[in-house]
C-alpha positions, 0 to 999 in steps of 0.5 A: 355671249351675254353676261348676266348681272344679278342683283344679289341684294334684290335676290336675297330679299325676294327669298326672304319675302317668300319665306315670310309669306310661307310662315304667315300662310302656316299661321293663318291656314284654314284647315280642310278637315276637323275631327273631334274624337274620343275614346268614349265608346271604348270606355263604355264598352269595358264598363258595360261588358260581362253582364253589367247594367250601367246607369249613366249620370251627367257629363261633366268637363274639366271645368266642372271637375271640382264640383263632381269630386266635391259631390263624391266627398260630400257623399262619403262624409255624410254617409249618404249618396244624395249629393252624388245621385243628383248627378243622375236622372229618373232612370236611377230610381227605376234601377234602384227599385229593380235591385230591390225587387230582385233581392230578398230582404234588402231595403234602400238604406243598404243599397245606399250604403253599398253606393257610398262604400264603393265610392270610398273604396273605389272597388266593386261591392259584392253582396249575396247575388248582387255586384255594384260599383259607383264611380266615374268614367274619364273620356280622353279627347282629341282633335285631328287637324287635317290641312295643306301646309305650305312648303318652300324649295329651291327651284330654277327661275327664268330671268327677264328678257330670256336672259337665262335662269337662276336659282330661286325659291318656290312654294308648294303644299303638303297634306299634314295630319296633326293630333291636338289633345283636348280637355278630358270629359267625365261622367258619373256611373253606377253599374250592377249586375245580379249573379245567378239566383238569390243565395237565400233561395238555394242557388249554388253559384259558380261552385254549385256546377251541376251538383245535385242532392240534399241541400246543406243549409248554412247560416253565417253571422258576422260579429267581427266588428267590420265587413267581411268577404266569404265563400263556400268550397267543394272538395276539389276546391271549386268555390261559390261566388264571393259574398260580403256581410256588414258587421251584425248581418246574418244570411242563410244559404241553401248550398246544392251539393252531392250527399257525402261531400264536405263543403268548407267555408272561408272568410277574410277581412280587409285587414288580413284576418281570416276564418275557415279556409280563408281564400282557400289557402289554409287548413282549418278545424270544424269549418267543413260539413257534409252535404245532406247533414242538415243545417250549419250555423256559424257566428264569426267573431274577431 
């Protein structure tokens, strides 16, 4: 029978050294896999869906964020999109020409004004058969770090000279996956889409759905002192697309409808004022006219 005497002090020192080694391995570890990921494709799909055409500007990082927001602020202050458009390439000019070619009586000044208005209001601007929006996309970014991390556990260890065994500390590794957030990236964009046919040319919009007969010609003039939004309603409260007019603007529409149908107009402003049936939620006097009766002219005043 043997009596094994273990130097407890040396044993504890060994355990401590193994533990320190494991910690150092974690700190100095070489990863087996890096995966730089972002939600860029998802953000782009959302902006490009439903018929939108997107013109992408320059990517910029969090470090350049100040310069990017400064360009937007300057465009709003100057009432000119020039500082904002500097972040775009030659493709921008091609698309602006395309918008003009698809719209009647629309000049570059008006398109520039819509871009500035969208930057300022942070929403989509609708004018006749055009919807346009300017802004920036934000992409979340992250790294997935996959590596083998050291672990320690209690194990049996043989003593010298076949003197038996004792409890000790052993090491192993475990596959670990961690997500590390990275600074966001941003990208300016202008997106637009043409809705159906130009309203001045006789398109009936969504509300026209299959109606035929003589058109009812409407002329709407905005003399309210501010921008308004408006649309036309059929008897069953189907309605045309929503359009907008700046103060002083006038537009003529040919509404395709069945003879004898009453077509009503509704308009509203950002500060809550309404004309006609508004958004279709109120009655009105002299705001509905019969299809086939010829021409209707409405001047909206404050």
